[in-house]
KEKE-3310 file (N, C-alpha, C; in steps of 0.2 Angstrom, whole numbers, plus 5000, padded with zeros to 4 digits):
npx = (5668:5670:5685:5692:5697:5693:5679:5677:5681:5670:5659:5662:5661:5648:5641:5642:5634:5638:5639:5635:5628:5635:5643:5634:5623:5630:5634:5622:5617:5626:5623:5610:5611:5615:5627:5639:5651:5649:5638:5643:5654:5646:5638:5648:5654:5642:5640:5651:5649:5637:5642:5648:5639:5637:5648:5646:5638:5624:5624:5620:5628:5629:5617:5624:5636:5643:5644:5652:5664:5668:5669:5681:5690:5690:5695:5700:5688:5689:5688:5675:5660:5655:5645:5653:5665:5680:5679:5671:5679:5692:5694:5698:5710:5717:5718:5726:5720:5715:5701:5701:5708:5698:5687:5694:5696:5683:5679:5688:5683:5670:5672:5680:5671:5661:5669:5671:5658:5656:5665:5660:5648:5654:5661:5649:5643:5652:5652:5639:5639:5648:5640:5630:5637:5641:5628:5624:5634:5631:5618:5622:5628:5618:5609:5618:5618:5605:5603:5612:5605:5593:5598:5602:5589:5583:5590:5587:5574:5574:5581:5571:5560:5566:5567:5553:5549:5556:5549:5536:5538:5542:5531:5522:5527:5526:5512:5509:5502:5510:5522:5536:5545:5562:5572:5587:5602:5610:5626:5636:5644:5634:5620:5608:5604:5595:5590:5583:5576:5563:5554:5546:5537:5528:5529:5543:5553:5563:5567:5579:5581:5586:5588:5591:5605:5622:5632:5645:5662:5675:5679:5674:5661:5644:5640:5629:5626:5621:5621:5620:5618:5630:5638:5644:5636:5637:5625:5623:5631:5629:5624:5618:5605:5604:5596:5599:5593:5590:5587:5587:5582:5578:5577:5570:5574:5575:5582:5595:5598:5598:5594:5603:5608:5609:5619:5627:5641:5656:5665:5679:5678:5668:5666:5669:5676:5673:5665:5671:5677:5670:5656:5640:5626:5617:5609:5599:5590:5575:5559:5543:5526:5519)
npy = (4754:4756:4762:4750:4755:4768:4765:4758:4768:4778:4770:4767:4779:4783:4773:4779:4789:4801:4806:4817:4826:4824:4813:4805:4802:4795:4783:4778:4775:4765:4755:4753:4746:4734:4729:4717:4719:4732:4730:4720:4728:4738:4731:4727:4739:4745:4737:4739:4753:4752:4746:4757:4764:4756:4758:4769:4766:4769:4782:4796:4805:4823:4831:4838:4834:4825:4833:4843:4836:4832:4844:4849:4839:4842:4854:4870:4882:4881:4868:4864:4855:4855:4856:4856:4853:4843:4825:4818:4808:4811:4823:4820:4814:4826:4833:4825:4814:4798:4787:4778:4785:4795:4788:4783:4795:4799:4788:4790:4802:4798:4788:4794:4803:4794:4788:4798:4799:4786:4786:4796:4790:4779:4784:4790:4778:4772:4782:4780:4767:4768:4776:4767:4757:4764:4767:4753:4750:4759:4753:4740:4744:4749:4738:4730:4737:4737:4723:4722:4729:4722:4710:4715:4719:4706:4700:4708:4705:4691:4692:4699:4690:4680:4686:4689:4676:4672:4681:4676:4663:4667:4673:4663:4655:4663:4663:4651:4645:4643:4650:4659:4674:4679:4692:4697:4705:4719:4719:4725:4738:4741:4749:4749:4737:4722:4707:4691:4676:4665:4654:4639:4630:4620:4613:4610:4617:4631:4648:4658:4675:4690:4707:4721:4719:4722:4717:4704:4707:4704:4687:4683:4677:4675:4666:4656:4652:4640:4639:4625:4616:4621:4620:4627:4626:4624:4631:4635:4643:4658:4671:4687:4694:4707:4716:4715:4705:4689:4672:4658:4641:4631:4614:4602:4607:4604:4593:4597:4598:4606:4622:4637:4649:4660:4666:4676:4676:4684:4676:4667:4663:4649:4645:4642:4631:4635:4649:4665:4681:4691:4697:4698:4697:4693:4683:4677:4662:4665:4672:4679:4674:4678)
npz = (5178:5195:5204:5215:5228:5229:5229:5241:5250:5248:5251:5264:5270:5267:5275:5287:5285:5280:5268:5254:5241:5224:5227:5236:5227:5217:5225:5229:5216:5212:5222:5220:5208:5211:5214:5219:5225:5231:5239:5248:5254:5260:5269:5278:5283:5289:5299:5307:5310:5317:5329:5336:5344:5355:5363:5370:5380:5381:5382:5372:5359:5357:5345:5335:5335:5326:5315:5320:5323:5310:5304:5311:5307:5293:5293:5287:5279:5266:5262:5263:5259:5242:5228:5216:5220:5224:5225:5240:5247:5243:5250:5263:5260:5256:5268:5275:5282:5284:5281:5292:5302:5305:5310:5321:5328:5331:5339:5350:5355:5359:5368:5378:5383:5388:5397:5407:5412:5417:5427:5436:5439:5446:5457:5463:5467:5475:5486:5490:5494:5505:5514:5516:5523:5535:5540:5543:5552:5563:5566:5570:5582:5589:5590:5598:5609:5613:5615:5626:5636:5636:5642:5655:5660:5660:5669:5680:5681:5684:5697:5704:5703:5711:5723:5726:5727:5739:5748:5747:5753:5765:5770:5770:5780:5791:5793:5800:5815:5827:5827:5833:5834:5834:5836:5830:5835:5827:5823:5816:5805:5795:5798:5793:5790:5795:5804:5808:5817:5813:5822:5822:5833:5832:5820:5821:5815:5808:5802:5795:5792:5783:5779:5769:5769:5766:5752:5754:5756:5743:5741:5753:5763:5771:5786:5794:5811:5824:5842:5852:5866:5871:5860:5845:5829:5812:5801:5788:5774:5765:5754:5749:5739:5726:5733:5746:5753:5761:5764:5775:5777:5791:5794:5805:5818:5832:5833:5834:5848:5864:5860:5861:5856:5842:5828:5815:5805:5797:5785:5777:5759:5756:5769:5787:5801:5814:5822:5818:5826:5819:5820:5813:5815:5830:5843:5857:5860:5861:5862:5857:5855:5839)
capx = (5669:5673:5691:5690:5699:5688:5673:5678:5681:5664:5654:5663:5658:5641:5638:5642:5628:5641:5640:5630:5629:5636:5645:5629:5620:5634:5634:5615:5616:5630:5620:5604:5613:5615:5634:5640:5656:5647:5634:5647:5657:5641:5636:5654:5654:5636:5641:5656:5646:5632:5645:5650:5634:5638:5654:5644:5634:5618:5624:5620:5631:5624:5615:5628:5643:5646:5646:5658:5670:5670:5672:5687:5694:5691:5700:5697:5681:5690:5687:5668:5657:5652:5643:5658:5672:5683:5675:5672:5684:5698:5695:5702:5717:5720:5720:5731:5717:5711:5694:5702:5709:5692:5684:5698:5695:5676:5679:5691:5679:5665:5675:5682:5664:5658:5673:5670:5652:5656:5669:5656:5644:5657:5662:5643:5641:5657:5649:5633:5641:5651:5635:5626:5641:5640:5621:5624:5638:5626:5613:5625:5629:5611:5607:5622:5616:5598:5604:5615:5599:5589:5601:5601:5582:5581:5594:5583:5568:5576:5582:5564:5557:5569:5564:5546:5548:5558:5544:5531:5540:5542:5524:5518:5530:5523:5505:5508:5500:5515:5528:5539:5550:5568:5575:5594:5605:5614:5633:5641:5643:5628:5615:5601:5602:5591:5590:5580:5574:5556:5554:5539:5537:5523:5532:5550:5558:5565:5569:5583:5580:5590:5585:5596:5612:5627:5636:5651:5668:5677:5682:5671:5654:5641:5639:5624:5628:5617:5624:5616:5622:5636:5643:5642:5635:5636:5619:5623:5634:5625:5625:5612:5604:5605:5592:5602:5589:5593:5583:5590:5577:5581:5573:5571:5578:5575:5587:5601:5599:5595:5596:5604:5610:5610:5623:5629:5648:5659:5670:5682:5674:5667:5664:5674:5674:5670:5664:5676:5674:5667:5649:5635:5620:5618:5603:5598:5584:5570:5555:5536:5521:5517)
capy = (4751:4761:4759:4747:4759:4774:4763:4757:4775:4780:4765:4768:4786:4782:4770:4784:4794:4808:4808:4821:4829:4819:4806:4801:4800:4790:4777:4775:4771:4758:4750:4751:4742:4727:4727:4713:4722:4737:4727:4717:4733:4742:4727:4727:4746:4746:4733:4743:4759:4750:4745:4763:4766:4752:4760:4775:4763:4772:4790:4798:4812:4829:4830:4841:4832:4822:4839:4847:4832:4832:4851:4849:4835:4845:4860:4877:4882:4879:4861:4863:4851:4859:4852:4856:4852:4836:4820:4818:4804:4814:4828:4817:4814:4833:4836:4820:4810:4792:4785:4775:4790:4799:4784:4783:4801:4799:4783:4793:4807:4795:4784:4799:4806:4789:4786:4803:4797:4780:4788:4799:4785:4774:4788:4790:4772:4771:4786:4777:4761:4770:4778:4761:4754:4768:4765:4747:4750:4762:4749:4735:4747:4750:4731:4727:4741:4734:4716:4722:4732:4716:4705:4718:4718:4699:4698:4711:4701:4685:4694:4701:4683:4676:4690:4687:4669:4672:4684:4671:4658:4670:4675:4656:4653:4667:4661:4646:4648:4642:4653:4664:4678:4680:4697:4697:4712:4721:4720:4728:4745:4743:4750:4749:4730:4718:4700:4687:4669:4663:4648:4636:4625:4615:4609:4608:4620:4638:4651:4664:4680:4696:4712:4727:4718:4723:4711:4703:4708:4699:4682:4682:4675:4675:4660:4656:4647:4639:4636:4620:4612:4624:4619:4630:4621:4628:4629:4637:4649:4661:4678:4691:4697:4714:4720:4714:4700:4682:4667:4651:4637:4626:4609:4597:4611:4602:4588:4600:4598:4612:4628:4642:4655:4661:4671:4676:4679:4685:4671:4666:4660:4642:4644:4640:4626:4638:4656:4670:4686:4696:4695:4702:4697:4688:4684:4671:4658:4667:4676:4679:4673:4683)
capz = (5184:5200:5207:5222:5234:5229:5230:5248:5254:5247:5255:5272:5272:5266:5280:5293:5284:5280:5261:5251:5234:5219:5229:5238:5221:5214:5229:5228:5210:5212:5226:5216:5202:5214:5214:5224:5229:5235:5244:5253:5258:5264:5275:5282:5287:5293:5305:5311:5313:5322:5336:5339:5349:5361:5367:5374:5386:5381:5382:5365:5359:5355:5338:5330:5337:5320:5310:5322:5322:5303:5303:5314:5303:5287:5293:5285:5275:5259:5261:5264:5253:5237:5222:5211:5223:5223:5229:5247:5250:5242:5255:5268:5258:5256:5275:5278:5286:5281:5285:5299:5307:5306:5314:5327:5332:5334:5345:5356:5358:5362:5374:5383:5386:5392:5403:5412:5414:5422:5433:5440:5442:5451:5463:5467:5470:5481:5491:5493:5498:5511:5518:5519:5528:5541:5543:5546:5558:5568:5567:5574:5588:5592:5592:5603:5615:5615:5618:5633:5640:5637:5647:5661:5662:5661:5676:5686:5682:5688:5704:5707:5704:5717:5729:5727:5730:5746:5752:5748:5757:5772:5772:5771:5786:5796:5793:5804:5822:5832:5825:5837:5831:5838:5833:5831:5836:5822:5826:5811:5803:5791:5803:5790:5790:5800:5803:5814:5816:5814:5825:5823:5838:5830:5814:5822:5810:5809:5796:5796:5786:5783:5775:5768:5771:5760:5749:5758:5752:5738:5744:5759:5763:5777:5788:5800:5817:5830:5847:5855:5871:5871:5854:5839:5823:5806:5798:5781:5771:5761:5751:5748:5732:5725:5738:5752:5756:5761:5768:5776:5780:5795:5796:5811:5822:5838:5833:5836:5855:5867:5856:5866:5853:5835:5826:5808:5805:5790:5785:5770:5755:5758:5776:5792:5805:5820:5820:5820:5830:5815:5820:5809:5819:5836:5848:5861:5858:5865:5858:5859:5849:5834)
cpx = (5673:5679:5689:5691:5694:5681:5672:5677:5674:5659:5655:5660:5650:5637:5638:5636:5631:5642:5634:5632:5630:5638:5639:5625:5623:5634:5627:5614:5620:5626:5613:5605:5614:5623:5636:5646:5654:5642:5638:5651:5652:5639:5642:5654:5648:5637:5646:5653:5641:5635:5647:5645:5635:5643:5652:5640:5627:5618:5625:5624:5627:5623:5620:5635:5647:5648:5652:5664:5672:5672:5679:5692:5695:5695:5696:5691:5683:5688:5679:5665:5654:5650:5648:5664:5674:5678:5676:5678:5691:5699:5699:5709:5721:5722:5724:5727:5714:5705:5696:5704:5703:5688:5687:5696:5688:5676:5682:5687:5673:5667:5677:5676:5661:5662:5672:5663:5652:5660:5665:5651:5647:5659:5655:5641:5646:5654:5643:5634:5644:5645:5631:5630:5641:5633:5621:5628:5634:5621:5615:5626:5623:5609:5611:5620:5609:5599:5607:5609:5595:5591:5601:5594:5580:5584:5590:5577:5569:5577:5575:5560:5559:5567:5557:5545:5550:5552:5538:5532:5540:5535:5520:5521:5527:5515:5504:5507:5505:5522:5530:5544:5556:5572:5582:5597:5610:5621:5638:5640:5637:5622:5608:5599:5599:5591:5586:5579:5567:5557:5547:5540:5533:5526:5540:5554:5558:5567:5573:5581:5584:5587:5590:5603:5617:5630:5643:5657:5670:5681:5680:5664:5651:5640:5634:5626:5622:5621:5619:5620:5629:5641:5640:5642:5634:5630:5619:5628:5630:5627:5618:5611:5605:5601:5594:5597:5592:5588:5587:5584:5580:5576:5575:5576:5580:5580:5594:5603:5595:5598:5597:5605:5610:5615:5625:5636:5650:5665:5673:5677:5674:5665:5670:5671:5671:5670:5669:5672:5671:5660:5645:5629:5621:5611:5602:5591:5579:5565:5548:5532:5520:5509)
cpy = (4755:4758:4756:4751:4765:4771:4761:4763:4778:4776:4766:4774:4786:4778:4774:4789:4801:4810:4813:4823:4823:4813:4802:4798:4794:4783:4774:4772:4765:4753:4748:4746:4734:4725:4723:4716:4727:4735:4724:4723:4737:4738:4727:4734:4748:4742:4736:4749:4758:4749:4751:4765:4763:4755:4766:4773:4767:4779:4792:4805:4817:4828:4833:4839:4829:4828:4842:4843:4832:4839:4851:4845:4838:4851:4866:4876:4880:4872:4859:4859:4856:4854:4851:4854:4845:4831:4820:4814:4807:4820:4826:4816:4821:4835:4830:4815:4804:4791:4782:4780:4794:4795:4783:4789:4801:4794:4786:4798:4804:4791:4789:4802:4801:4787:4791:4801:4792:4782:4791:4794:4780:4778:4789:4784:4770:4775:4783:4771:4763:4773:4772:4758:4758:4767:4758:4746:4753:4757:4743:4738:4747:4743:4728:4731:4738:4727:4717:4725:4726:4711:4708:4717:4711:4697:4702:4707:4695:4686:4695:4694:4680:4680:4689:4680:4668:4675:4679:4666:4661:4671:4668:4654:4657:4666:4655:4648:4647:4645:4659:4667:4680:4686:4697:4704:4713:4723:4723:4735:4746:4743:4749:4741:4727:4711:4697:4680:4668:4656:4645:4630:4619:4610:4608:4611:4628:4641:4657:4669:4686:4701:4718:4726:4718:4717:4710:4705:4703:4694:4680:4680:4675:4668:4660:4650:4646:4636:4631:4616:4614:4623:4623:4625:4626:4626:4630:4643:4652:4668:4681:4693:4704:4719:4719:4709:4693:4678:4660:4647:4632:4620:4605:4601:4608:4596:4590:4599:4604:4618:4634:4649:4655:4667:4670:4680:4680:4680:4670:4662:4652:4640:4642:4635:4629:4645:4660:4676:4692:4695:4701:4703:4692:4689:4677:4668:4659:4671:4676:4677:4679:4685)
cpz = (5189:5203:5214:5228:5234:5231:5238:5252:5254:5251:5262:5274:5272:5272:5287:5292:5283:5272:5259:5244:5229:5221:5232:5232:5218:5218:5228:5222:5209:5216:5223:5210:5205:5214:5220:5229:5234:5240:5250:5258:5263:5270:5280:5286:5291:5299:5310:5314:5318:5329:5339:5344:5355:5366:5371:5380:5386:5381:5374:5365:5356:5347:5333:5331:5330:5316:5313:5322:5315:5301:5305:5310:5296:5287:5291:5280:5268:5257:5262:5258:5249:5231:5217:5213:5222:5227:5236:5250:5249:5247:5261:5267:5258:5263:5278:5282:5282:5284:5292:5304:5309:5311:5321:5332:5335:5340:5351:5359:5362:5369:5380:5387:5390:5398:5408:5416:5419:5428:5438:5443:5447:5457:5467:5470:5476:5487:5494:5497:5505:5516:5521:5524:5535:5544:5546:5552:5564:5570:5572:5581:5592:5594:5598:5610:5618:5618:5625:5638:5641:5642:5654:5664:5664:5668:5681:5687:5686:5696:5708:5708:5710:5724:5731:5730:5737:5750:5752:5753:5765:5774:5774:5778:5792:5797:5798:5812:5827:5831:5830:5833:5836:5834:5835:5831:5830:5825:5822:5809:5799:5795:5800:5790:5796:5799:5809:5812:5818:5816:5826:5827:5836:5825:5815:5817:5811:5802:5798:5790:5788:5778:5775:5770:5765:5758:5753:5753:5748:5742:5751:5758:5770:5779:5795:5805:5822:5836:5851:5860:5872:5865:5848:5833:5817:5802:5790:5779:5766:5759:5750:5741:5732:5730:5745:5756:5756:5766:5769:5780:5784:5797:5802:5816:5829:5839:5835:5844:5858:5864:5861:5862:5845:5833:5818:5808:5798:5790:5778:5766:5756:5765:5781:5797:5812:5818:5822:5824:5826:5814:5816:5813:5824:5840:5851:5858:5862:5861:5861:5853:5845:5835)
residu = (MET:LYS:ASP:PRO:ALA:GLU:LEU:GLU:GLU:LEU:ILE:SER:ILE:TYR:ALA:LEU:GLY:ALA:LEU:ASP:GLY:GLU:GLU:LEU:GLU:GLU:VAL:GLU:ARG:ILE:LEU:ALA:SER:GLY:SER:PRO:GLU:ALA:MET:GLU:LEU:LEU:GLU:LYS:TYR:GLN:ASP:VAL:SER:SER:HIS:LEU:SER:TYR:SER:SER:ARG:GLY:ARG:MET:PRO:GLU:SER:ASP:LEU:ARG:LYS:ARG:VAL:LEU:LYS:GLU:LEU:LEU:GLY:SER:PRO:GLU:TYR:LYS:VAL:ALA:GLN:THR:GLY:PRO:PRO:PHE:TRP:LYS:ARG:PHE:GLN:LEU:ILE:GLY:PHE:SER:PHE:GLY:ALA:ALA:VAL:ALA:ALA:MET:LEU:ILE:LEU:VAL:LEU:PHE:SER:SER:GLY:GLN:PHE:PHE:ASP:GLN:ARG:LEU:ASP:ALA:ASN:HIS:ALA:ARG:VAL:SER:ASP:LEU:GLU:ASN:VAL:MET:HIS:GLN:GLN:ARG:LEU:THR:ILE:ALA:SER:LEU:LYS:SER:THR:LEU:GLU:GLU:LYS:GLU:LEU:GLU:ILE:GLY:GLU:LEU:GLU:GLU:SER:TYR:ALA:ARG:LEU:ASP:GLU:LEU:SER:GLU:PHE:LEU:GLU:GLU:PRO:GLY:VAL:HIS:ILE:ILE:GLN:LEU:ALA:ASN:LEU:HIS:THR:ASP:LYS:ASP:ALA:GLY:GLY:GLY:VAL:LEU:PHE:ASP:THR:ASP:ASP:ASN:GLN:ALA:MET:PHE:TYR:CYS:LEU:ASP:LEU:GLU:HIS:PRO:PRO:GLU:GLY:LYS:THR:TYR:GLN:LEU:TRP:VAL:ARG:ALA:ASP:GLY:VAL:HIS:LYS:SER:MET:ALA:VAL:PHE:LYS:VAL:ASP:ASN:ARG:GLY:SER:GLY:ILE:VAL:ARG:LEU:GLU:SER:ILE:SER:ASP:LEU:GLY:ASN:ILE:GLU:HIS:TYR:SER:VAL:THR:LEU:GLU:PRO:GLU:GLY:GLY:ALA:ASP:LYS:PRO:SER:ASP:LYS:LEU:ILE:PHE:ALA:GLY:ASP:HIS:ARG:GLY:ALA:ASN:LEU)
# end
């Protein structure tokens, strides 16, 4: 009957596949005999050795790693395996290593190698995440820029639609047969601006228009006046679009009385009760058929 301690040493090394020579033949004979103790020890150490591979996370050590580790553990050549040498398990005792120390050394080597591998993978993943975050940031900036451009274009489209609507209204008014045009004098520094009044005697209505008029200063507005029977009457306060255009439609114009004069002044925001001396356009109520 084999000494239990010696048997456990032999079985544990056999499970690692490190036995050879007489020790290998001896263990195989014991296992072939169906020894319950040997079978139980084999199952135990095979289970331990099978878990060593999982610690490497799929990274297999080099084929000669086991031999090199065992060679380092065994030390000098005088402890090399020989047919006539001492039993394999005693060689560990000669160099002061137990089986547990050998397994621990192998585990440290494998874990160190796998740890370096995962550190490299982690660094690579961090770099990739950083690159993706930079790409996403640039995409967000691009989207914000596109949204801003789209809003500007929508605003321009809205202003163009308003301008075309005013032009259509002005064109329709000019098509009436009884329309007279009254050209108003430009009385301010913006010499490119122009304004006038279209007067339709048949339909009893009028339309003031202006072109290329600059925006009023902050806190100011334009105000249209009609002087009838010697009294100035406010018709509207208005501003112009980005093209300097503006239209004010005047209904039932004859109800104002005897119209004498038209004018546009620059007034505080909200308008004034009577016209100031800051005239923009002015002209008498006279004209000729178109």
